[in-house]
LUMKELO-218210 format. One record per residue (C-alpha): residue number from 1; x negated, y, z negated; residue in one letter. Coordinates in steps of 0.5 Angstrom, whole numbers, plus 500, padded with zeros to 3 digits. Last residue first. Layout:
N
pt k = NUM east = X north = Y up = Z r = a
...
! end
This chain:
109
pt k = 109 east = 586 north = 009 up = 894 r = g
pt k = 108 east = 582 north = 012 up = 888 r = v
pt k = 107 east = 585 north = 016 up = 883 r = s
pt k = 106 east = 582 north = 023 up = 880 r = i
pt k = 105 east = 583 north = 026 up = 873 r = s
pt k = 104 east = 582 north = 033 up = 871 r = k
pt k = 103 east = 579 north = 035 up = 864 r = t
pt k = 102 east = 578 north = 042 up = 862 r = e
pt k = 101 east = 574 north = 045 up = 856 r = e
pt k = 100 east = 572 north = 051 up = 853 r = y
pt k = 99 east = 566 north = 052 up = 848 r = v
pt k = 98 east = 566 north = 058 up = 844 r = s
pt k = 97 east = 559 north = 059 up = 840 r = g
pt k = 96 east = 559 north = 067 up = 842 r = d
pt k = 95 east = 554 north = 066 up = 848 r = d
pt k = 94 east = 560 north = 062 up = 851 r = d
pt k = 93 east = 559 north = 055 up = 854 r = y
pt k = 92 east = 564 north = 052 up = 859 r = w
pt k = 91 east = 565 north = 045 up = 860 r = t
pt k = 90 east = 569 north = 041 up = 865 r = f
pt k = 89 east = 570 north = 033 up = 864 r = k
pt k = 88 east = 572 north = 030 up = 871 r = f
pt k = 87 east = 576 north = 023 up = 869 r = d
pt k = 86 east = 576 north = 017 up = 873 r = g
pt k = 85 east = 578 north = 013 up = 879 r = a
pt k = 84 east = 571 north = 010 up = 883 r = e
pt k = 83 east = 565 north = 012 up = 886 r = p
pt k = 82 east = 567 north = 019 up = 887 r = v
pt k = 81 east = 562 north = 024 up = 890 r = k
pt k = 80 east = 561 north = 031 up = 888 r = a
pt k = 79 east = 561 north = 037 up = 892 r = d
pt k = 78 east = 561 north = 044 up = 888 r = f
pt k = 77 east = 564 north = 051 up = 887 r = e
pt k = 76 east = 563 north = 055 up = 881 r = i
pt k = 75 east = 567 north = 062 up = 880 r = y
pt k = 74 east = 565 north = 066 up = 874 r = p
pt k = 73 east = 570 north = 071 up = 872 r = n
pt k = 72 east = 566 north = 077 up = 871 r = t
pt k = 71 east = 559 north = 077 up = 875 r = s
pt k = 70 east = 553 north = 073 up = 874 r = v
pt k = 69 east = 547 north = 078 up = 872 r = a
pt k = 68 east = 547 north = 076 up = 865 r = p
pt k = 67 east = 545 north = 069 up = 866 r = e
pt k = 66 east = 548 north = 062 up = 868 r = l
pt k = 65 east = 545 north = 055 up = 866 r = t
pt k = 64 east = 548 north = 050 up = 871 r = v
pt k = 63 east = 549 north = 042 up = 869 r = d
pt k = 62 east = 552 north = 038 up = 875 r = i
pt k = 61 east = 555 north = 031 up = 876 r = v
pt k = 60 east = 553 north = 028 up = 869 r = s
pt k = 59 east = 556 north = 021 up = 868 r = e
pt k = 58 east = 561 north = 021 up = 862 r = g
pt k = 57 east = 566 north = 018 up = 867 r = n
pt k = 56 east = 565 north = 024 up = 871 r = f
pt k = 55 east = 561 north = 030 up = 868 r = e
pt k = 54 east = 561 north = 037 up = 869 r = c
pt k = 53 east = 557 north = 043 up = 866 r = t
pt k = 52 east = 557 north = 050 up = 865 r = f
pt k = 51 east = 552 north = 054 up = 861 r = r
pt k = 50 east = 551 north = 061 up = 859 r = n
pt k = 49 east = 558 north = 064 up = 859 r = i
pt k = 48 east = 557 north = 071 up = 857 r = i
pt k = 47 east = 558 north = 076 up = 852 r = s
pt k = 46 east = 552 north = 081 up = 851 r = r
pt k = 45 east = 554 north = 086 up = 846 r = p
pt k = 44 east = 557 north = 093 up = 848 r = i
pt k = 43 east = 551 north = 098 up = 847 r = i
pt k = 42 east = 554 north = 104 up = 843 r = n
pt k = 41 east = 555 north = 111 up = 847 r = g
pt k = 40 east = 562 north = 113 up = 845 r = d
pt k = 39 east = 565 north = 111 up = 851 r = g
pt k = 38 east = 562 north = 104 up = 851 r = d
pt k = 37 east = 555 north = 102 up = 853 r = k
pt k = 36 east = 552 north = 097 up = 858 r = r
pt k = 35 east = 546 north = 093 up = 858 r = q
pt k = 34 east = 549 north = 087 up = 854 r = g
pt k = 33 east = 551 north = 083 up = 860 r = s
pt k = 32 east = 558 north = 083 up = 859 r = e
pt k = 31 east = 561 north = 077 up = 862 r = m
pt k = 30 east = 569 north = 079 up = 862 r = p
pt k = 29 east = 571 north = 072 up = 862 r = h
pt k = 28 east = 577 north = 068 up = 866 r = s
pt k = 27 east = 574 north = 062 up = 868 r = i
pt k = 26 east = 574 north = 059 up = 875 r = l
pt k = 25 east = 572 north = 052 up = 878 r = t
pt k = 24 east = 573 north = 049 up = 885 r = k
pt k = 23 east = 571 north = 042 up = 886 r = i
pt k = 22 east = 570 north = 039 up = 893 r = t
pt k = 21 east = 570 north = 032 up = 895 r = i
pt k = 20 east = 565 north = 027 up = 897 r = v
pt k = 19 east = 568 north = 020 up = 898 r = d
pt k = 18 east = 565 north = 014 up = 896 r = g
pt k = 17 east = 572 north = 011 up = 894 r = a
pt k = 16 east = 577 north = 014 up = 897 r = a
pt k = 15 east = 580 north = 020 up = 894 r = a
pt k = 14 east = 586 north = 022 up = 890 r = s
pt k = 13 east = 589 north = 028 up = 886 r = k
pt k = 12 east = 584 north = 033 up = 889 r = p
pt k = 11 east = 580 north = 037 up = 884 r = v
pt k = 10 east = 582 north = 045 up = 883 r = k
pt k = 9 east = 580 north = 048 up = 876 r = v
pt k = 8 east = 582 north = 054 up = 872 r = r
pt k = 7 east = 579 north = 056 up = 865 r = p
pt k = 6 east = 582 north = 061 up = 861 r = k
pt k = 5 east = 579 north = 067 up = 857 r = v
pt k = 4 east = 584 north = 072 up = 855 r = g
pt k = 3 east = 583 north = 072 up = 848 r = s
pt k = 2 east = 577 north = 068 up = 845 r = a
pt k = 1 east = 578 north = 061 up = 844 r = m
! end
Protein backbone atom coordinates (compact mmCIF):
# COMPACT_ATOMS: atom_id res chain seq x y z
CA UNK A 1 0.00 0.00 0.00
CA UNK A 2 1.41 3.37 -0.99
CA UNK A 3 2.34 5.72 1.81
CA UNK A 4 -0.52 7.82 3.10
CA UNK A 5 -3.25 6.11 1.05
CA UNK A 6 -6.14 5.32 3.37
CA UNK A 7 -9.71 4.28 2.53
CA UNK A 8 -12.60 5.29 4.78
CA UNK A 9 -16.15 3.99 4.50
CA UNK A 10 -19.38 4.83 6.33
CA UNK A 11 -22.16 2.22 6.23
CA UNK A 12 -25.06 1.98 8.71
CA UNK A 13 -24.61 -0.91 11.17
CA UNK A 14 -28.13 -2.18 10.54
CA UNK A 15 -31.16 -1.74 8.29
CA UNK A 16 -34.50 -3.38 7.60
CA UNK A 17 -34.59 -5.87 4.71
CA UNK A 18 -35.33 -3.96 1.52
CA UNK A 19 -34.18 -0.59 2.89
CA UNK A 20 -32.15 1.72 0.68
CA UNK A 21 -29.13 3.06 2.56
CA UNK A 22 -26.59 5.76 1.75
CA UNK A 23 -22.95 4.68 1.65
CA UNK A 24 -20.12 7.22 1.85
CA UNK A 25 -16.54 6.48 0.83
CA UNK A 26 -13.37 8.54 0.75
CA UNK A 27 -9.82 7.51 -0.01
CA UNK A 28 -6.86 9.70 0.89
CA UNK A 29 -4.89 9.80 -2.35
CA UNK A 30 -3.05 12.61 -4.21
CA UNK A 31 -4.66 11.81 -7.62
CA UNK A 32 -1.77 13.19 -9.70
CA UNK A 33 -2.93 13.78 -13.30
CA UNK A 34 0.48 13.37 -14.96
CA UNK A 35 0.23 16.87 -16.45
CA UNK A 36 1.87 18.94 -13.70
CA UNK A 37 5.58 19.64 -13.25
CA UNK A 38 7.67 19.65 -10.11
CA UNK A 39 9.93 22.51 -9.01
CA UNK A 40 12.68 21.36 -11.40
CA UNK A 41 10.36 21.25 -14.42
CA UNK A 42 10.04 17.46 -14.51
CA UNK A 43 6.61 16.00 -15.20
CA UNK A 44 5.11 14.39 -12.10
CA UNK A 45 4.02 10.88 -13.15
CA UNK A 46 0.31 10.10 -13.30
CA UNK A 47 -0.91 8.37 -10.15
CA UNK A 48 -4.66 8.06 -9.72
CA UNK A 49 -7.27 5.71 -8.36
CA UNK A 50 -8.63 4.59 -11.74
CA UNK A 51 -11.47 2.31 -10.60
CA UNK A 52 -13.75 1.89 -7.59
CA UNK A 53 -16.07 -1.07 -7.01
CA UNK A 54 -18.50 -2.15 -4.32
CA UNK A 55 -20.00 -5.60 -3.91
CA UNK A 56 -22.63 -6.85 -1.48
CA UNK A 57 -22.37 -10.55 -0.66
CA UNK A 58 -20.45 -11.05 -3.93
CA UNK A 59 -22.94 -9.15 -6.14
CA UNK A 60 -21.85 -5.94 -7.88
CA UNK A 61 -23.45 -2.77 -6.46
CA UNK A 62 -21.36 -0.14 -8.27
CA UNK A 63 -18.37 -0.10 -10.63
CA UNK A 64 -16.89 3.33 -11.40
CA UNK A 65 -14.05 4.29 -13.74
CA UNK A 66 -12.19 7.36 -12.49
CA UNK A 67 -10.26 9.73 -14.75
CA UNK A 68 -7.35 12.14 -14.04
CA UNK A 69 -9.77 15.08 -13.65
CA UNK A 70 -11.08 13.62 -10.35
CA UNK A 71 -9.89 15.64 -7.36
CA UNK A 72 -7.46 14.65 -4.65
CA UNK A 73 -8.97 12.34 -2.01
CA UNK A 74 -11.92 11.15 -4.13
CA UNK A 75 -15.24 11.00 -2.28
CA UNK A 76 -17.98 8.73 -3.63
CA UNK A 77 -21.49 8.59 -2.16
CA UNK A 78 -24.18 6.24 -3.44
CA UNK A 79 -27.35 4.42 -2.38
CA UNK A 80 -27.70 0.65 -2.14
CA UNK A 81 -30.63 -1.63 -1.38
CA UNK A 82 -30.06 -4.07 1.48
CA UNK A 83 -31.94 -7.33 0.79
CA UNK A 84 -30.36 -9.26 3.68
CA UNK A 85 -27.59 -9.14 6.27
CA UNK A 86 -24.12 -9.34 4.81
CA UNK A 87 -20.88 -7.67 3.85
CA UNK A 88 -20.13 -4.74 1.59
CA UNK A 89 -16.67 -5.06 0.00
CA UNK A 90 -15.12 -1.84 -1.33
CA UNK A 91 -12.12 -1.91 -3.67
CA UNK A 92 -10.03 0.94 -5.07
CA UNK A 93 -7.57 0.26 -7.92
CA UNK A 94 -4.45 2.42 -8.27
CA UNK A 95 -2.45 3.14 -11.44
CA UNK A 96 0.63 1.67 -9.76
CA UNK A 97 -1.08 -1.71 -9.41
CA UNK A 98 -1.96 -1.28 -5.74
CA UNK A 99 -5.40 -2.43 -4.61
CA UNK A 100 -7.00 -1.04 -1.47
CA UNK A 101 -9.87 -2.90 0.17
CA UNK A 102 -12.30 -2.29 3.00
CA UNK A 103 -15.17 -4.48 4.18
CA UNK A 104 -18.17 -3.37 6.25
CA UNK A 105 -20.90 -5.63 7.61
CA UNK A 106 -24.55 -4.72 7.96
CA UNK A 107 -27.19 -6.56 9.98
CA UNK A 108 -30.87 -6.76 9.14
CA UNK A 109 -33.34 -6.36 11.95
